[in-house]
Backbone as JSON Lines, residues from 0, in Angstrom:
{"i":0,"aa":"X","n":[75.03,82.53,82.84],"ca":[73.95,81.45,82.49],"c":[73.96,81.49,80.88]}
{"i":1,"aa":"X","n":[73.94,82.75,80.46],"ca":[73.68,82.96,78.99],"c":[74.99,82.33,78.14]}
{"i":2,"aa":"X","n":[76.17,82.65,78.87],"ca":[77.22,82.18,78.22],"c":[77.5,80.65,78.28]}
{"i":3,"aa":"X","n":[77.0,79.96,79.06],"ca":[76.75,78.57,79.0],"c":[75.92,78.26,78.15]}
{"i":4,"aa":"X","n":[74.86,78.95,77.97],"ca":[73.49,78.36,77.01],"c":[74.21,78.29,75.64]}
{"i":5,"aa":"X","n":[75.1,79.49,75.26],"ca":[75.71,79.66,74.08],"c":[76.48,78.32,73.7]}
{"i":6,"aa":"X","n":[77.16,77.68,74.56],"ca":[77.72,76.5,74.44],"c":[77.08,75.27,73.9]}
{"i":7,"aa":"X","n":[75.83,75.42,73.97],"ca":[74.74,74.21,73.57],"c":[74.66,74.18,71.96]}
{"i":8,"aa":"X","n":[74.81,75.52,71.34],"ca":[74.98,75.58,70.03],"c":[73.51,75.61,69.28]}
{"i":9,"aa":"X","n":[72.48,75.77,70.2],"ca":[71.11,75.81,69.31],"c":[70.71,77.23,69.23]}
{"i":10,"aa":"X","n":[69.85,77.29,68.12],"ca":[69.5,78.66,67.47],"c":[68.94,79.52,68.95]}
{"i":11,"aa":"X","n":[68.02,78.81,69.87],"ca":[67.52,79.5,70.85],"c":[68.65,80.1,71.95]}
{"i":12,"aa":"X","n":[69.71,79.13,72.19],"ca":[70.94,79.76,72.82],"c":[71.66,80.78,72.3]}
{"i":13,"aa":"X","n":[71.73,80.76,70.93],"ca":[72.72,81.81,70.32],"c":[71.65,83.36,70.5]}
{"i":14,"aa":"X","n":[70.24,83.08,70.19],"ca":[69.4,84.08,70.51],"c":[69.57,84.9,71.6]}
{"i":15,"aa":"X","n":[69.57,83.99,72.57],"ca":[69.71,84.5,74.16],"c":[71.07,85.28,74.2]}
{"i":16,"aa":"X","n":[71.88,84.61,73.95],"ca":[73.18,85.21,73.87],"c":[73.46,86.52,73.19]}
{"i":17,"aa":"X","n":[73.1,86.64,72.15],"ca":[73.0,87.79,71.16],"c":[72.15,88.92,72.02]}
{"i":18,"aa":"X","n":[70.98,88.56,72.56],"ca":[70.27,89.39,73.35],"c":[71.03,90.0,74.5]}
{"i":19,"aa":"X","n":[71.77,89.17,75.32],"ca":[72.5,89.65,76.3],"c":[73.43,90.66,75.73]}
{"i":20,"aa":"X","n":[74.35,90.18,74.59],"ca":[75.22,91.27,74.24],"c":[74.65,92.53,73.95]}
{"i":21,"aa":"X","n":[73.38,92.62,73.1],"ca":[72.84,93.63,72.78],"c":[72.56,94.55,73.85]}
{"i":22,"aa":"X","n":[71.92,93.88,75.01],"ca":[71.38,94.61,76.36],"c":[72.55,95.36,76.91]}
{"i":23,"aa":"X","n":[73.62,94.43,76.96],"ca":[74.92,95.29,77.69],"c":[75.22,96.34,76.99]}
{"i":24,"aa":"X","n":[75.5,96.43,75.63],"ca":[76.08,97.37,75.06],"c":[74.98,98.63,74.92]}
{"i":25,"aa":"X","n":[73.65,98.09,74.99],"ca":[72.58,99.24,75.1],"c":[72.71,100.07,76.43]}
{"i":26,"aa":"X","n":[73.04,99.29,77.38],"ca":[72.97,100.03,78.69],"c":[74.22,100.99,78.78]}
{"i":27,"aa":"X","n":[75.63,100.44,78.33],"ca":[76.85,101.04,78.13],"c":[76.36,102.53,77.47]}
{"i":28,"aa":"X","n":[75.72,102.27,76.26],"ca":[75.43,103.64,75.64],"c":[74.63,104.46,76.55]}
{"i":29,"aa":"X","n":[73.48,104.1,77.29],"ca":[72.72,104.89,77.93],"c":[73.37,105.5,79.06]}
{"i":30,"aa":"X","n":[74.4,104.72,79.58],"ca":[75.35,105.67,80.71],"c":[76.12,106.59,80.16]}
{"i":31,"aa":"X","n":[76.62,106.4,78.73],"ca":[77.68,107.46,78.31],"c":[76.51,108.73,77.77]}
{"i":32,"aa":"X","n":[75.32,108.31,77.07],"ca":[74.58,109.3,76.85],"c":[73.88,110.31,78.24]}
{"i":33,"aa":"X","n":[73.74,109.55,79.24],"ca":[73.36,110.13,80.41],"c":[74.36,110.84,81.07]}
{"i":34,"aa":"X","n":[75.39,110.6,80.75],"ca":[76.89,111.32,81.28],"c":[76.89,112.42,80.53]}
{"i":35,"aa":"X","n":[76.95,112.39,79.33],"ca":[77.17,113.69,78.48],"c":[75.82,114.63,78.75]}
{"i":36,"aa":"X","n":[74.75,114.24,79.28],"ca":[73.84,115.24,79.48],"c":[74.05,116.0,80.52]}
{"i":37,"aa":"X","n":[74.9,115.43,81.43],"ca":[75.25,116.31,82.68],"c":[75.97,117.7,82.48]}
{"i":38,"aa":"X","n":[76.1,118.68,83.27],"ca":[76.7,119.7,83.05],"c":[78.3,119.45,83.07]}
{"i":39,"aa":"X","n":[79.07,120.46,82.47],"ca":[80.57,120.22,82.39],"c":[81.12,120.09,83.67]}
{"i":40,"aa":"X","n":[80.6,120.81,84.68],"ca":[81.15,120.71,86.03],"c":[80.85,119.48,86.68]}
{"i":41,"aa":"X","n":[79.82,118.95,86.68],"ca":[79.29,117.55,87.03],"c":[80.12,116.54,86.3]}
{"i":42,"aa":"X","n":[80.38,116.56,84.92],"ca":[81.36,115.62,84.43],"c":[82.76,115.46,84.95]}
{"i":43,"aa":"X","n":[83.27,116.71,85.3],"ca":[84.5,116.92,85.75],"c":[84.71,116.25,87.3]}
{"i":44,"aa":"X","n":[83.68,116.51,87.83],"ca":[83.7,115.8,89.42],"c":[83.58,114.59,89.29]}
{"i":45,"aa":"X","n":[82.66,114.03,88.37],"ca":[82.55,112.33,88.25],"c":[83.96,111.82,87.86]}
{"i":46,"aa":"X","n":[84.53,112.35,86.72],"ca":[85.64,112.19,86.29],"c":[86.96,112.11,87.63]}
{"i":47,"aa":"X","n":[86.87,113.15,88.24],"ca":[87.9,113.38,89.23],"c":[87.49,112.18,90.5]}
{"i":48,"aa":"X","n":[86.21,111.97,90.69],"ca":[85.96,110.83,91.63],"c":[86.23,109.58,91.42]}
{"i":49,"aa":"X","n":[86.16,109.26,89.94],"ca":[86.44,108.13,89.21],"c":[87.97,107.82,89.54]}
{"i":50,"aa":"X","n":[88.83,109.04,88.98],"ca":[90.26,109.05,89.22],"c":[90.94,108.69,90.74]}
{"i":51,"aa":"X","n":[90.07,109.3,91.5],"ca":[90.48,109.32,92.94],"c":[90.22,107.91,93.49]}
{"i":52,"aa":"X","n":[89.38,107.45,93.0],"ca":[88.76,105.77,93.32],"c":[90.04,104.97,92.99]}
{"i":53,"aa":"X","n":[90.42,105.12,91.6],"ca":[91.21,104.51,90.92],"c":[92.85,104.48,91.69]}
{"i":54,"aa":"X","n":[93.08,105.8,92.06],"ca":[94.35,106.1,92.67],"c":[94.17,105.44,94.07]}
{"i":55,"aa":"X","n":[93.03,105.41,94.82],"ca":[92.96,104.86,96.09],"c":[93.19,103.31,96.02]}
{"i":56,"aa":"X","n":[92.64,102.81,94.94],"ca":[92.61,101.49,94.82],"c":[94.3,100.89,94.49]}
{"i":57,"aa":"X","n":[94.91,101.56,93.62],"ca":[96.22,101.36,93.42],"c":[96.99,101.61,94.65]}
{"i":58,"aa":"X","n":[96.76,102.57,95.37],"ca":[97.73,102.95,96.68],"c":[97.48,101.56,97.44]}
{"i":59,"aa":"X","n":[96.26,101.18,97.75],"ca":[95.97,99.92,98.57],"c":[96.63,98.73,97.96]}
{"i":60,"aa":"X","n":[96.7,98.54,96.79],"ca":[97.26,97.31,96.2],"c":[99.05,97.54,96.47]}
{"i":61,"aa":"X","n":[99.28,98.55,96.41],"ca":[100.73,98.92,96.61],"c":[101.08,98.68,98.06]}
{"i":62,"aa":"X","n":[100.29,98.98,98.97],"ca":[100.43,99.07,100.38],"c":[100.55,97.47,100.69]}
{"i":63,"aa":"X","n":[99.66,96.75,99.87],"ca":[99.4,95.32,100.38],"c":[100.59,94.53,99.62]}
{"i":64,"aa":"X","n":[101.14,94.91,98.51],"ca":[102.53,94.44,98.0],"c":[103.65,94.73,98.84]}
{"i":65,"aa":"X","n":[103.66,96.02,99.22],"ca":[104.84,96.46,100.09],"c":[104.95,95.73,101.58]}
{"i":66,"aa":"X","n":[103.74,95.52,102.03],"ca":[103.87,94.67,103.32],"c":[104.19,93.15,103.1]}
{"i":67,"aa":"X","n":[103.84,92.58,101.98],"ca":[104.36,91.32,101.48],"c":[105.72,91.29,101.38]}
{"i":68,"aa":"X","n":[106.4,92.34,100.67],"ca":[107.61,92.45,100.24],"c":[108.64,92.42,101.75]}
{"i":69,"aa":"X","n":[108.08,93.32,102.79],"ca":[108.68,93.51,103.78],"c":[108.7,91.98,104.65]}
{"i":70,"aa":"X","n":[107.55,91.38,104.55],"ca":[107.45,90.15,105.18],"c":[108.41,89.21,104.75]}
{"i":71,"aa":"X","n":[108.5,88.96,103.44],"ca":[109.44,88.35,102.57],"c":[110.91,88.74,103.25]}
{"i":72,"aa":"X","n":[111.09,90.09,103.08],"ca":[112.63,90.4,103.61],"c":[113.01,90.02,104.92]}
{"i":73,"aa":"X","n":[111.73,90.19,105.77],"ca":[112.17,89.73,107.23],"c":[112.71,88.23,107.34]}
{"i":74,"aa":"X","n":[111.8,87.32,106.53],"ca":[112.01,86.13,106.46],"c":[113.65,85.69,105.88]}
{"i":75,"aa":"X","n":[113.86,86.29,104.83],"ca":[115.07,86.2,104.32],"c":[116.18,86.6,105.22]}
{"i":76,"aa":"X","n":[115.91,87.63,105.73],"ca":[117.09,87.97,106.74],"c":[117.15,87.14,107.89]}
{"i":77,"aa":"X","n":[116.12,86.55,108.38],"ca":[116.26,85.31,109.38],"c":[116.95,84.16,108.63]}
{"i":78,"aa":"X","n":[117.07,83.83,107.59],"ca":[117.59,82.75,106.87],"c":[119.07,83.09,106.6]}
{"i":79,"aa":"X","n":[119.28,84.47,106.19],"ca":[120.71,84.68,106.11],"c":[121.49,84.67,107.47]}
{"i":80,"aa":"X","n":[120.82,85.3,108.48],"ca":[121.59,85.68,109.56],"c":[121.65,84.04,110.48]}
{"i":81,"aa":"X","n":[120.83,83.08,110.18],"ca":[121.05,81.79,110.92],"c":[121.66,80.78,109.92]}
{"i":82,"aa":"X","n":[121.77,80.87,108.6],"ca":[122.19,79.82,107.83],"c":[123.69,80.34,107.08]}
{"i":83,"aa":"X","n":[123.78,81.47,107.06],"ca":[124.87,82.05,106.17],"c":[126.2,82.2,107.15]}
{"i":84,"aa":"X","n":[127.26,82.0,106.75],"ca":[128.42,82.04,107.58],"c":[128.99,83.32,107.57]}
{"i":85,"aa":"X","n":[129.97,83.8,108.48],"ca":[130.5,84.94,108.42],"c":[131.34,85.36,107.16]}
{"i":86,"aa":"X","n":[131.45,86.83,106.85],"ca":[131.86,87.46,105.52],"c":[133.29,87.21,105.73]}
{"i":87,"aa":"X","n":[133.86,87.49,104.51],"ca":[135.39,87.55,104.2],"c":[135.97,88.76,105.31]}
{"i":88,"aa":"X","n":[135.32,89.54,105.41],"ca":[135.75,90.94,106.15],"c":[135.55,90.43,107.6]}
{"i":89,"aa":"X","n":[134.72,89.69,108.14],"ca":[134.43,89.42,109.61],"c":[135.52,88.2,109.73]}
{"i":90,"aa":"X","n":[135.78,87.43,108.66],"ca":[137.08,86.37,109.27],"c":[138.33,87.12,109.33]}
{"i":91,"aa":"X","n":[138.5,88.24,108.46],"ca":[139.66,89.21,109.01],"c":[139.59,89.96,110.19]}
{"i":92,"aa":"X","n":[138.54,90.24,110.59],"ca":[138.39,90.81,111.82],"c":[138.64,90.03,113.1]}
{"i":93,"aa":"X","n":[138.17,88.81,112.88],"ca":[138.5,87.78,113.88],"c":[139.93,87.29,114.02]}
{"i":94,"aa":"X","n":[140.5,87.18,112.79],"ca":[142.11,86.94,112.84],"c":[142.79,88.02,113.63]}
{"i":95,"aa":"X","n":[142.07,89.41,113.31],"ca":[142.89,90.65,113.97],"c":[142.64,90.5,115.49]}
{"i":96,"aa":"X","n":[141.54,90.29,115.9],"ca":[141.25,90.0,117.17],"c":[141.92,88.91,117.97]}
{"i":97,"aa":"X","n":[142.18,87.97,117.13],"ca":[143.07,86.64,117.74],"c":[144.42,87.17,117.94]}
{"i":98,"aa":"X","n":[144.83,87.59,117.11],"ca":[146.24,88.16,116.97],"c":[146.54,89.21,118.2]}
{"i":99,"aa":"X","n":[145.71,90.05,118.3],"ca":[145.74,91.1,119.59],"c":[145.45,90.24,120.62]}
{"i":100,"aa":"X","n":[144.57,89.44,120.94],"ca":[144.47,88.83,122.26],"c":[145.85,87.85,122.55]}
{"i":101,"aa":"X","n":[146.24,87.3,121.66],"ca":[147.37,86.45,121.86],"c":[148.71,87.19,122.16]}
{"i":102,"aa":"X","n":[148.82,88.63,121.63],"ca":[149.87,89.39,121.77],"c":[149.7,89.93,123.16]}
{"i":103,"aa":"X","n":[148.47,90.44,123.58],"ca":[148.34,90.84,125.08],"c":[148.76,89.74,125.97]}
{"i":104,"aa":"X","n":[148.2,88.64,125.61],"ca":[148.57,87.6,126.62],"c":[149.92,87.25,126.78]}
{"i":105,"aa":"X","n":[150.73,87.15,125.69],"ca":[152.07,87.0,125.71],"c":[152.77,88.01,126.46]}
{"i":106,"aa":"X","n":[152.45,89.43,126.09],"ca":[152.98,90.41,126.81],"c":[152.82,90.26,128.36]}
{"i":107,"aa":"X","n":[151.83,89.59,128.65],"ca":[151.6,89.36,130.17],"c":[152.18,87.94,130.67]}
{"i":108,"aa":"X","n":[152.91,87.55,129.97],"ca":[153.88,86.27,130.06],"c":[152.8,84.89,130.31]}
{"i":109,"aa":"X","n":[151.56,85.11,129.45],"ca":[150.92,83.99,129.78],"c":[151.22,83.09,128.31]}
{"i":110,"aa":"X","n":[151.18,81.64,128.55],"ca":[151.38,81.09,127.48],"c":[150.26,80.66,126.78]}
{"i":111,"aa":"X","n":[150.18,81.44,125.87],"ca":[148.86,81.61,124.94],"c":[149.26,81.32,123.6]}
{"i":112,"aa":"X","n":[148.53,80.48,122.72],"ca":[148.8,80.17,121.23],"c":[147.59,80.4,120.49]}
{"i":113,"aa":"X","n":[147.78,80.54,119.2],"ca":[146.56,80.68,118.22],"c":[145.76,79.49,118.09]}
{"i":114,"aa":"X","n":[146.57,78.23,118.02],"ca":[145.67,77.21,117.94],"c":[144.62,76.88,119.13]}
{"i":115,"aa":"X","n":[145.28,77.13,120.37],"ca":[144.28,77.22,121.49],"c":[143.22,78.21,121.54]}
{"i":116,"aa":"X","n":[143.42,79.12,121.14],"ca":[142.04,80.23,120.84],"c":[141.06,79.79,119.98]}
{"i":117,"aa":"X","n":[141.62,79.61,118.77],"ca":[140.82,79.13,117.58],"c":[140.21,77.76,118.02]}
{"i":118,"aa":"X","n":[140.87,76.69,118.65],"ca":[140.23,75.66,119.01],"c":[138.91,75.69,120.03]}
{"i":119,"aa":"X","n":[139.29,76.97,120.82],"ca":[138.23,77.16,121.96],"c":[137.14,77.81,121.23]}
{"i":120,"aa":"X","n":[137.2,78.66,120.24],"ca":[136.24,79.38,119.63],"c":[135.57,78.43,118.78]}
{"i":121,"aa":"X","n":[136.07,77.69,118.02],"ca":[135.47,76.57,117.41],"c":[134.38,75.75,118.42]}
{"i":122,"aa":"X","n":[135.12,75.05,119.36],"ca":[134.4,74.26,120.36],"c":[133.19,75.28,120.97]}
{"i":123,"aa":"X","n":[133.25,76.46,121.24],"ca":[132.26,77.12,121.77],"c":[130.96,77.42,120.81]}
{"i":124,"aa":"X","n":[131.47,77.59,119.45],"ca":[130.45,77.78,118.6],"c":[129.95,76.39,118.07]}
{"i":125,"aa":"X","n":[130.68,75.21,118.29],"ca":[129.98,73.94,117.56],"c":[130.32,73.87,116.18]}
{"i":126,"aa":"X","n":[131.69,74.37,115.81],"ca":[131.89,74.37,114.19],"c":[133.26,73.65,114.08]}
{"i":127,"aa":"X","n":[133.59,73.14,112.76],"ca":[135.0,72.54,112.69],"c":[135.81,73.58,112.33]}
{"i":128,"aa":"X","n":[135.52,74.77,111.91],"ca":[136.36,75.93,111.55],"c":[135.7,77.17,112.07]}
{"i":129,"aa":"X","n":[136.68,77.98,112.36],"ca":[135.76,79.55,112.61],"c":[135.24,79.99,111.49]}
{"i":130,"aa":"X","n":[135.58,79.83,110.33],"ca":[134.83,80.38,109.38],"c":[133.37,80.02,109.0]}
{"i":131,"aa":"X","n":[132.97,78.91,109.87],"ca":[131.69,78.44,109.72],"c":[130.7,79.0,110.79]}
{"i":132,"aa":"X","n":[131.23,80.06,111.59],"ca":[130.49,80.61,112.73],"c":[129.29,81.33,111.95]}
{"i":133,"aa":"X","n":[128.25,81.19,112.27],"ca":[127.07,82.01,111.95],"c":[127.1,83.44,111.84]}
{"i":134,"aa":"X","n":[126.77,84.09,110.67],"ca":[126.89,85.62,110.79],"c":[126.2,86.47,112.04]}
{"i":135,"aa":"X","n":[125.21,85.72,112.33],"ca":[124.4,86.33,113.44],"c":[125.18,86.27,114.97]}
{"i":136,"aa":"X","n":[126.34,85.16,114.77],"ca":[127.09,85.15,115.87],"c":[128.16,85.99,116.03]}
{"i":137,"aa":"X","n":[128.71,86.63,115.0],"ca":[129.89,87.31,114.85],"c":[130.04,88.12,116.18]}
{"i":138,"aa":"X","n":[129.4,89.13,116.41],"ca":[129.75,90.01,117.63],"c":[129.96,89.03,119.1]}
{"i":139,"aa":"X","n":[129.25,88.06,119.13],"ca":[129.56,87.23,120.14],"c":[130.82,86.51,120.16]}
{"i":140,"aa":"X","n":[131.07,86.28,118.79],"ca":[132.61,85.61,118.76],"c":[133.79,86.47,118.99]}
{"i":141,"aa":"X","n":[133.57,87.77,118.75],"ca":[134.59,88.69,118.96],"c":[134.56,89.03,120.42]}
{"i":142,"aa":"X","n":[133.55,89.2,121.23],"ca":[133.3,89.32,122.77],"c":[134.28,87.94,123.23]}
{"i":143,"aa":"X","n":[134.06,86.61,122.82],"ca":[134.61,85.52,122.99],"c":[136.26,85.52,123.22]}
{"i":144,"aa":"X","n":[136.64,86.16,121.98],"ca":[137.92,86.24,121.69],"c":[138.63,87.27,122.76]}
{"i":145,"aa":"X","n":[137.95,88.24,122.64],"ca":[138.42,89.4,123.88],"c":[138.69,88.99,125.22]}
{"i":146,"aa":"X","n":[137.89,87.86,125.66],"ca":[137.81,87.38,127.08],"c":[138.33,86.2,127.19]}
{"i":147,"aa":"X","n":[139.02,85.75,126.02],"ca":[139.42,84.49,126.14],"c":[141.04,84.27,126.93]}
{"i":148,"aa":"X","n":[141.03,83.07,127.49],"ca":[142.13,82.91,128.5],"c":[142.45,81.37,128.31]}
{"i":149,"aa":"X","n":[143.6,81.06,127.94],"ca":[143.96,79.73,127.67],"c":[143.89,78.72,129.05]}
{"i":150,"aa":"X","n":[143.46,77.71,128.59],"ca":[143.1,76.65,129.84],"c":[144.2,76.3,130.44]}
{"i":151,"aa":"X","n":[144.43,76.21,131.66],"ca":[145.59,75.61,132.55],"c":[146.02,74.23,132.11]}
{"i":152,"aa":"X","n":[147.1,74.06,131.97],"ca":[147.65,72.62,131.63],"c":[147.86,71.99,132.96]}
{"i":153,"aa":"X","n":[147.38,70.63,132.74],"ca":[147.66,69.88,134.01],"c":[148.96,69.35,134.21]}
{"i":154,"aa":"X","n":[149.45,69.35,135.5],"ca":[151.0,68.77,135.66],"c":[150.68,67.23,135.4]}
{"i":155,"aa":"X","n":[151.45,66.9,134.46],"ca":[151.66,65.38,134.19],"c":[152.86,64.96,134.38]}
{"i":156,"aa":"X","n":[153.85,65.6,135.16],"ca":[155.03,65.13,135.53],"c":[155.09,64.33,136.86]}
{"i":157,"aa":"X","n":[155.83,63.29,136.81],"ca":[155.93,62.47,137.95],"c":[156.77,63.03,138.94]}
{"i":158,"aa":"X","n":[156.74,62.66,140.31],"ca":[157.79,63.03,141.21],"c":[158.76,62.04,141.38]}
C-alpha cells in the first residue's frame, strides 16, 4: 500500500514511504544485533539450521525439476517411437533378414522373391517403403520376415 501511495507524488505519500523504508531497515538492524547478542554456539546452530533449510529447499526444487524432465523425456520417447522411422542400422538388419529368409525358402525349393517379401512387409505395416516402418515396430517387422511365406499363385492356365 505504501509503495502505491508513493506513486501519488504528494509530500504525505513520500513521508509514508520514507517511514516504511526506515522501519524496515530498523527491524533488520534489530534482528542482526539480537543475533550477535546470542552465544557463539547458538549463532552456529542458527546458521546451520538456516543452511539446512536452504539445502532442503534446493533439493526440493531439483526433485521437482527432475520429475518434470523425466515427464518430458517420456513424452519425447513416445513421440520418437511412434513418429520416427527405423534407423539406417535397422534398415540394414531388415535387408539381412530378408536375404536370409529368401535364401532359406529357395533352399527348400519354394518360389520366393525379394519383391514379394518386401511388398508383403510394406502392406502389413501400411507403408509405401519398408524404411518408413515406425521405429517402435522394428522387432515386429523382423518377426514378420522370419515367418514370411510367399502367397500361392492361383492357377491361371486354361485347360
